[in-house]
C-alpha positions in Angstrom: -0.2 0.0 0.1 1.5 3.9 -0.5 -0.4 6.8 0.0 0.7 10.0 -1.4 -0.1 13.3 0.1 -0.1 16.5 -1.8 3.4 18.8 -0.8 2.4 22.2 0.3 5.3 23.6 -2.4 2.9 22.4 -5.0 -0.4 24.0 -3.8 -3.3 22.6 -5.6 -1.7 21.4 -8.7 -2.0 17.7 -8.6 -0.3 16.8 -11.7 2.7 15.1 -10.3 0.4 12.6 -8.1 -1.0 12.1 -11.3 1.5 10.9 -13.0 3.1 8.8 -10.2 -0.9 7.0 -9.5 -0.8 6.2 -13.2 2.3 4.3 -12.6 1.2 1.8 -9.8 -1.2 -0.6 -9.6 -4.7 1.3 -9.1 -5.6 -1.5 -5.9 -2.3 -0.4 -4.4 -2.2 3.0 -4.1 -4.1 6.1 -2.6 -3.5 9.9 -2.7 -4.9 12.9 -0.5 -5.1 16.7 -2.1 -4.7 20.0 -1.1 -8.0 21.9 -2.2 -9.4 25.1 -2.2 -12.8 27.0 -2.3 -12.7 27.1 -6.4 -12.3 23.5 -6.8 -14.9 22.2 -9.0 -17.0 19.4 -9.2 -15.1 17.8 -12.0 -11.9 18.2 -10.4 -12.6 15.8 -7.5 -14.4 13.5 -9.4 -11.2 13.0 -11.5 -9.2 13.0 -8.4 -12.0 10.2 -6.9 -11.5 8.1 -10.1 -7.7 8.4 -9.6 -7.2 7.1 -5.8 -7.9 10.1 -3.9 -9.5 9.3 -0.5 -8.6 12.7 1.6 -7.9 16.4 1.4 -5.9 18.2 3.5 -6.6 21.3 5.1 -3.5 23.6 6.8 -4.1 25.6 9.3 -0.5 26.8 10.4 -0.7 30.5 9.6 3.0 30.6 8.6 2.3 28.2 5.5 -0.4 30.5 4.1 -2.9 28.4 3.2 -5.5 28.5 5.9 -8.9 28.1 5.0 -11.8 30.2 6.5 -13.6 28.1 8.7 -17.0 28.9 6.5 -15.0 27.5 3.5 -13.8 24.4 5.5 -17.3 23.2 6.5 -18.3 23.5 2.7 -15.2 21.7 1.7 -15.6 18.9 4.1 -19.2 18.3 3.2 -18.2 18.3 -0.5 -15.5 15.4 -0.1 -17.3 13.6 2.8 -20.5 12.8 -0.3 -17.3 11.3 -1.9 -16.1 9.4 1.2 -13.4 11.4 1.9 -12.0 12.2 5.1 -10.3 15.6 6.1 -6.8 15.6 6.8 -6.4 18.8 9.5 -2.7 20.3 10.0 -2.6 22.1 13.0 -0.3 23.2 15.6 -0.8 24.0 19.5 -1.5 27.7 18.9 -4.2 26.8 16.4 -5.5 23.9 17.9 -8.0 26.0 20.3 -9.8 27.4 18.1 -10.1 25.0 15.4 -10.9 22.3 17.3 -14.2 23.7 18.2 -15.1 23.7 14.5 -14.0 19.9 14.5 -16.7 19.0 16.9 -19.4 20.7 14.1 -19.0 18.5 11.2 -19.5 14.2 11.3 -17.0 13.8 8.7 -13.9 11.6 9.5 -11.2 13.5 10.5 -7.3 12.9 10.7 -5.1 15.1 12.7 -1.9 15.7 11.1 2.1 15.0 13.1 0.3 15.0 16.8 -0.7 18.7 16.2 3.3 19.4 16.5 3.1 19.7 20.4 6.2 21.2 22.3 7.0 17.6 23.8 9.4 19.6 26.2 6.7 20.7 27.9 5.2 17.2 28.9 1.7 15.4 28.6 0.2 17.2 31.5 0.4 20.8 29.0 -3.3 21.7 28.9 -3.3 22.0 25.0 -2.0 18.2 25.1 -5.4 17.6 27.1 -7.3 19.6 24.3 -6.1 17.1 21.7 -6.9 14.1 24.1 -10.5 15.4 24.2 -10.6 15.9 20.4 -10.1 12.2 19.9 -12.7 11.3 22.2 -15.0 11.7 19.1 -15.2 8.6 16.8 -15.0 10.3 13.8 -11.5 11.4 14.9 -8.3 10.0 13.7 -4.7 10.9 14.3 -1.4 10.7 12.7 1.7 9.0 15.1 4.4 10.8 12.7 7.1 13.2 13.2 7.7 12.8 16.9 11.1 13.4 16.0 10.6 16.8 15.1 8.6 17.6 18.3 11.1 16.0 20.1 13.6 18.7 22.1 15.7 16.2 23.0 17.1 14.8 19.9 17.6 11.3 18.8 16.1 8.7 20.3 13.5 11.0 20.7 12.8 9.7 24.5 10.8 13.1 25.1 8.0 12.0 22.4 7.3 8.2 23.6 4.6 9.5 26.0 2.9 11.4 23.8 2.4 8.6 21.1 1.7 6.1 24.1 -1.1 8.2 25.2 -2.4 8.8 21.7 -2.7 5.3 20.8 -4.6 4.4 24.2 -6.8 6.8 23.6 -7.6 5.7 20.0 -5.9 2.7 19.1 -8.3 2.0 16.2 -8.0 5.6 14.7 -4.1 5.9 14.8 -1.9 5.7 11.8 1.3 6.7 10.9 3.4 7.7 7.8 7.3 8.6 7.4 7.0 11.6 6.0 9.3 11.1 3.7 11.1 12.8 1.5 11.4 15.0 4.8 10.8 18.3 3.6 12.5 21.6 5.2 15.3 18.8 6.6 18.8 18.1 5.4 18.7 15.2 2.8 20.1 12.0 4.6 19.5 13.4 7.8 16.4 11.5 8.8 16.9 7.6 8.9 13.6 5.8 8.3 14.1 3.2 10.4 15.0 4.9 13.4 11.4 6.6 13.0 9.4 3.3 12.6 11.7 2.4 15.6 10.3 4.8 17.7 6.9 3.8 16.4 7.5 0.9 18.1 8.2 2.4 21.3 4.8 4.1 21.4 3.6 0.8 20.7 5.7 -1.1 24.0 7.2 -3.1 20.7 3.2 -5.0 20.7 3.1 -6.6 17.1 -0.4 -6.6 17.3 -0.8 -2.8 18.2 1.7 -2.0 15.3 -0.1 -4.3 13.0 -3.6 -1.8 14.0 -1.3 1.2 12.8 0.6 0.3 9.7 -2.2 -2.0 8.1 -5.9 -2.8 9.3 -6.2 1.2 10.3 -5.0 2.8 6.8 -6.6 0.2 5.3 -9.8 1.0 6.8 -9.7 4.7 6.5 -8.1 4.4 2.7 -10.2 1.7 1.6 -7.6 -0.7 0.5 
């Protein structure tokens, strides 16, 4: 199974993904789009036919792609009609404002990269409690990825483990993971993907059944493999 997520640098131009997907077996690849309010029904249908099953919404202001809440809800309703989920990239400073909006939709929401919390503040920080509360909704999922980027300790990222473990315990059937390759905005060759898998295993207490949930069963259900 392969999942290709539209890179921010390409904005809403998905031609590179369409090309990549055309070279792979249709039943083994899925994709996540970046869309804006002007996306047409025909464009969405073309994406769906190619294997797109989600759209990413970036609420981190530094990337300059923040949708209005009105546009967000309209777009989520449109992609929900296709059976897609909404992948929401939000940081700790935006989560208090975004979380109430997520509670207004019945769509499936996937919170990206553990909301890029500051692991140096520990699991008792108030914003982590907001994240755990958000995960109580059956429609909300979380990606246990990018723990190394939120770590303030550096390899082997021990400060990430309590967060990853707590999130899995909160929603074991709604956790997924990705390597985030090719690791944009990081030095080429500086990230060892094997070490990131090792970090995931530590989140899960080296439990093979839990690992299968996160890497196989949960994403297969979410993406429709």
